[in-house]
N, C-alpha and C positions, 0 to 999 in steps of 0.2 A: 504493500500500500504506500502510495506517495504521500510524503509529509509536506504540507504547504504552510507557510507562515501566515500570521494574521495580517490584514492589510495595514498600511501605514496609518497612524492615528489621524492625520489631517485629511486623509482621503478615504476614510473607512466607510464600509457599508456592513449591514448585519442582517441576519435572518432569525426568525423566531420559530422554535420547534416546540409544539405543544405536547402535553401529556397524551398518553394513549387513551382512545375512547374505550370505555370498559365493556361496551356491548359488541361492537364490531371490530375492535382492535386496530382501528385506523389511527393514523398520526397526521395531524395537519401541520404544514410548514408554510410560513409566510415570509415573503421578502420584505424586509423592513426599511430598506433604503439607508440613507445617511449622506454625509458630506461628499462621498465619492460617487454618488449615484450616476452622474453623467459620464463617469469614466468606465462604467461597467459595460462590457460587450456581451457577456453571456454569464449565466448562472445555472448551477445544477446541484442536485442532491444525490448523495450515494447512501443507500441504506444497506447495512449488513444485518440480515435477519438472524434470529437465534438458530435457525437451521443451517446457517453457513452460506446461504444464498445471498449474492450481492446484486443490487439493481441500481442503475443510474437513471435518474428522472430529471427531465428538464424543468427549470424554474424560471419563468419570465422575470427579468430583472427590473420590475416596476413595483413601486410601493403597493403593498397590500395584495400583490398577486399571491395566490394560494395553490398549493398542491396537497392532495390527500393521498398518503401512502398507506398501503396495506401492511400492517404489522403482524406479529405472531403472538402466541401465548407467552413466549419467553421474552428475553431481553434483546431489543433491537438497537443497533447503533446507527444514528443518523448524523451525517455530516453534510454541510452545505458549502459550496465553493463558488467563487466568482472569478471570472477572467476579465481583466481590464484591457482597454484598447492598446495599452503599451505591451501587451503580451504576458504580463505577470499574472499568475494564478494564486489566489489567496483562499484560505479556509476561513469562512465567515461565521460558522456556527457548528457546534457539536453537542450532541446529547445522547445519553444512553437511556432508552425509553423502555419501561417495563409495565406490566399490569400491576395495578394496586393490589396489595395483599388483602384478601377477604378476611374479615375478622371472624 
């Protein structure tokens, strides 16, 4: 797996990874934008599911654009990346998402 740095502070963008939906196991991801918004050429999500399967999903780099991922019963790792027009690729979010423990 490629490791990418966080974007430079003065041109940063971010994404929000929500908690897993308890009924259908979906995970919502939003592009949040930021100071570097106009410099982003492309954005995508990579989800590594608990069964080891990895999927790349495109995320439109516009504020509030949303993608709903299908998660699993287990722990899924979600990472969001952005490619800037200058060719640099940054990791803009990461979250390990699991089902809430039932009491």
